[in-house]
N, C-alpha and C positions, 0 to 999 in steps of 0.2 A: 375546516379551515376558515375562520372568518376574515373579513377583508380589512381589518383596521390597519395592518402592516402592509398592505400590498399597494404598489405605485406602478407607473407604467414605463418610465424610463430611468435606467441607472444613472447617477450622478456621481461625480468625484467625492471621494472621502479620504479620511486620515486612518492609516493602518499604524498602529504601535507595536513596537517590538520590545517584549519585556522579559528579563530573566525570571525563570520560575524559581531560582534560589534566593537571590539577594533583592530581587525586585527592580533592578536598574533597568531604566528605558533606553532602548538604542534607536539609532535613526534607521529610517526605512531603507533596506537593502539587505543582502545575503549575510546576515549574521546569525551563526548557528549556536554559538557558545559565548558565554559571558565570561569576563575575566576571573570571575569566582569559580569557574569550572562548571556550571549548571548550564542546562539548555535553555536557549532563547525561544520564546513561543510569540505568537502574534495575537493581538486584542483589537476588537472593534468597539466602536461606540454604539452599543446594544439598545440604548434610549432612543437612538436616532435610525437604528437598522430597520429595514423593511425588506420585504419580498417584491419581486418585480412581476408584472403580468406578462410573462414570456414562457413558451415551450421550451427555449433553449435553456438547459439547466445552468449554464455559467452566467447567464444574464438574470435569471430568476433568483440566483442566490449571490449575486455580485456583492452585496454587503457583508457577507461572511466568507468572502474570499481575500487573500493577501494583496490585493491590487487596490492601487488609489484611483487609476484612471481606467474607466471601461474601454477607452480606445485601444488599450494594450492587450485585451483578450485575443489570443490567436483566432483566426477566422475558421473555427469548427463549430458548428451547432449541434447540439445533442439533445434529444428529447429524452424524458425520463424512461429508464429501463422498467420493465413489468414488475409490479409488486404482486405475487400469485398467492392468492388464498388457496393453500396446500390442503384441501379437504379430505381427499383420499389418503394421502400420507398421515394427515393429523389423525383420521379415524384409527390408522394402524397404530400409531403411537399412543392413541388416547388424548390428543388434543384438539380442542374444537377450534382454536384461533391460532393456527400455525401459518405463518406468512413467509414466502421465499422470494427474496430479492434476486432476479434473474439476470446476472451480470454476462452471461454468455452471449447476449446478443449484441454486445459491444464489438467495434470493428476487429480487434485482435483477440475476442472472446476472454477478455480479463478486466476486472476492475480498475486495473492500473492504467487503463486509457484515461480514466478522470485525472489520475494523479500527472500524467504526461502533459494534457491540455493546460493544467493550472500552473506546472512547473515551468513549462516553455512560456506561458503568459507572463509569469512572475519574472522569468530571466530577461523576457523582452523589455518589461518596464524598468528593470534596474541596469540594463546594458550589458548583461552576460551574454558573448557571442561564442565562448569556447567552454566546453566542460568535460570532465571525465566522470565515468560512472561504471557501476558494476551491479549485476543482480543475478538471480537463479533463473531468469529467463523472462519473466512477464513483464517487469519493469523496463528491462532493456528493449525489449520487442515494442513495447508501446511508445517509449521514447524516440527510437529510431524511426518507427512509423510516422510519428507526428511532428518529427523536427522538420520536415518539409515545409510545415505551416509557419516556420519562422525562418525564411529565407536570410542566408548569411550567417547562420548558426552552425557550428560544428560540434560534433560529439564524438568523444574518443571511448569506446566500450571495451571493457575487460571481462572476459568470461573464463571461468574454470573450463577445462576440456570436457567434463562430464555434462555440463549445461550448453554446449554449443548447439546440440539439436533442438533445444528449446527456443531458439532464436527463430523468429520468422516475420522478416519484413522485406519490403522492396528494397533492392539495393539501390544506394545513391551515394553521391559523393560528399555528402555531409556527415556521414558515418563512417569510422575508421574501427574495425573490430580487430582486438588483440586476443587470441586464445591461448590459453596459459596450459601447456601440457603437464598433467599429473597435479595440478593446483586443485586447492579446495576453495569453496566459496569465499572463506574469510582471506585466504592469500590474494584471490583476484580482487577483492575488495580494498585490502590494503596496497596493492600495486597500482590500483587506479588512484589512490590518494597519493602515492609517491610520484607517479607520473605528473599529477596536477602541481605538486609542488616543485618538481624539476623544471617544469614549462612554464610556470607562473600562471596556469589558467585556473578555473573554478573547480573544486572537488564538490561534486554534486551532493554528496554527504547522506544520501539514504534516509533513514528515519528522521535525522536531524535537519533535513531540509523541510522548513515549514509549509512549503508550497505542496510538498507530497502529501503530508496529513491532511492539509485544508482540502486539497482536491479529493482526496478519497472520502472524506466525511460526506460528500455530495450524495453518495448511495443512500445513507441513512435520512438525510434531509428530504430526499425525494419520498421515500418510504413513509416517513412520519406524516407525510401529507395524505398518503394512500390508504394507509391502515386506519380503520374506524374507530380503533380502540386504544387506549393507554397501553404503549408497549412495555411489557414487563422485562423481558429478556432479549437482549442482542447477542446472536451467536455467529462466529466467524473462526475459520481455522487461521493460525498465526504462524509467523516466522519471527519477525521484529515487532508485529502487533501495531505497526503505524496506523493501518486502517482503523482499528479498534481505538486507539488513541484519538484520532481525528473524529471518529463517531462520537465518542463520549463528549468530547469537547463541543461538537456541534449540537449534541442533544442538551447541553447546558445552555447554550446560547438561544436554541429554540425555546427553552423553558424561560429563560430571562425576558424574551420578546413575547412570551404569552401565547406561542403557537402550540406547545404540548404542555402537559402538567408536570412532567418530572421526567429525568432521564431513565433509561433502563437499566438492569442489572446486566453486566458483562460476562459471557461465557466464552472464554478463548480456549480452542482446542488445537492440540498438536498430535503427531503421529508417535507411537511409543518408541519408534527406532531412532528418533530425533526429537527429544521433548526436554530440553534443558530448562525451559520456563516452568513447565508442569511439575518437574522434579523440585525446583527450588520452591514453588508456591505451595506445593504439598507439604513440606516441611517447615513452612513459615517463615522461609528465609527471604530478606529483603534484597538480597545480592545473589548471583550466579556464582556457586561454589565451584571449584577445581573438578570435583566429582560429578557436577551437573553438566559439564561440557562434553560434547559428542565431537571428537576430533576428525574423525572420517565419517560423517553422517551419511545415512542411507534410509531409503523408504520409498515407497510407491508414490507418496504425494511431493514431487520433486521441487514444486515451488516453494515449499516451506523447510528445505533441507538446510536450515542455519543452525549450526551445531554450537555457536558460541555468541549469544545475545547479551553479553556480560553489560555493555555500555548502556543498552536500551531498557533491559529489565527494570531496573529501580522505578522508571517512570511509569511503566506499564503496571507493576505490582502496586503502585500506589494507586492509581484510578480503579483497578479491579476490586482492591479492597474498600474503596470510597463508594464503589457501586453496590457492594456486598455480593459480588460475583465470584466466578471461579476460573481458574486455569487448570485444565485436565489433559490427559492423553487418550487416544483410542487406538486399538490394534489394527493390524492389517486386514484381518478378517472381518472386523466390525466395518471398516471403510469400504471394503468391496461389496459387502452385504447393503449398506447405506446407499451406496451409488446405484446398485440395481434397483432398490426400493424407489428412489426418485425417478429413474428410467421408466419403470414399469407402471408406477402409480401417478405420476404427474406428467409423464412425457417430456421430461427435461433431461438434458445430457450433461451433467457436471463433470468435471475432471476430478481426479482422485483427493485434490487439495480440498475443493469445495464439499465433496463427499465426507471429507474427514470431520468438518463441522456438523453434518448430519449424524455421523457416527457418535460424536459426543453429545449431541443433544438426545439421542436414543438411551445413552447410558445414563444421563442425568434424569430422563424421565423414570427410567427403571429404578433409580435410587431414591426418587420422590424429591430431588432437589427442585426440578421443574414440576410444576402442579398442572393437573389437567385443565383448569380454568385459566392457566396464565396465558397472555398474549405473547407470542414469540415471533420475532423477526429473524430469520436466518439468512445470511448472504452467501448466496450460490456465487462465489467470487470469479468463477471462469469456467471455461471447458477446454478440451484438448483441441490443439492446433496441428494442422498436417505438418509433416516433416519439413525441416529447414531446407529451403532451396540453396544451391550454392552461391556463397558471398564472394563477390569480386574484390571487395576492399577488405581481405581478411590477411591478418599477419599472425604468425605462429611464434609464441615465446617459450624459451626453454629455461629451465632453473640451472644456474651456474653458482659456482663459489662465490661470484661478485654480483649476484642478483639475478633478475629475469633479464634475458636478452633475446633478440631477434634470431631466428635460425639462419644458417649461413646461406640458405638457397632463397631468401626473402628478398629477391633482387628489385622487387617494386616499392620497396619500403622508402619513403621519401627521406632525402638526407636529412631534413630538419627534424623527422621524427627518429631516424637513427642516432642523431647526436642526442636525444633525450635518454637512450638506453646505453650510451657510451660509458 
């Protein structure tokens, strides 16, 4: 890394919000979609952008984050996570230049901690003090754990019953959890949106929240400065692929700044038992078709059990094609084998989701898609967490003919919340 774009102290900057479809510019704020129906993304003045001389990731890359004032960063410092030259695993696969980005060392053992810190900083800047959200566990855990860094902010979390055991955060009165009996991830996501509309609070929006994508890209920004070669492939397991989308955008920004020579090719990996994107991509479809959807997704990699990514897929498919990359699927046996290899050869302990990325890489090396001389950066996005402790601020919702309703025995549900489900 040369020093021409490095400075000491972040200064205020302007953030542009622009529609990726029609190009319309929107004011700084929480704008997820344009009137034309396309997604709104954020842009920076890359001719004036610089990196800052700081060990804190969010200070170092401030000019590539969706904040205008550095004072609005939540007070959480984070050093770069390890970028590990996986020599033994590389020898097993026939790759001399394999690097693992070890996100298991983050506080909640998931790369989503990056997302949470930037989302909460962004919300703090634009004045959002209440929001509703949902996830398969990692995003929810990270947001709930870090919301304490933004006093006065309140989070309403909706989770399908099957994902309740994936939540693990310190109980606090800033987070209300609604567990939905028999629901799918998609139903929980939709109920969070409906609740936000009924109560007039912000719908956090997942993939389409620009702060999520921008926060997740910081893993690549760190690694790009650590890997001593041009990165040919970036590999990650995906559900909505918002981390991959952010990564590719960040790579193009670093290229424009002269920090790296070019963006990498993208390899997105799903598990075969829940692989709607891989199915569509393999057939050359630019949309998720009805036959690609997994109505009741299952699989050992629970963090990526999203059976219907219809709305996000066109954006992901576009960047994967642009990078000359791939979206593929790996089987359960391959995933289990890949996890054991990482544990035994590199001494790291990834979760099954992170191991899914390794399994996909193994398959692509075997098919000759990834060459032995390629430099590969693989994001080990997280590790397993211990079981969820009992949550005090937990409310159960049941399916009824008139929508999701609190259970009759939920006597502690506040009256103002009860009215939201009336």
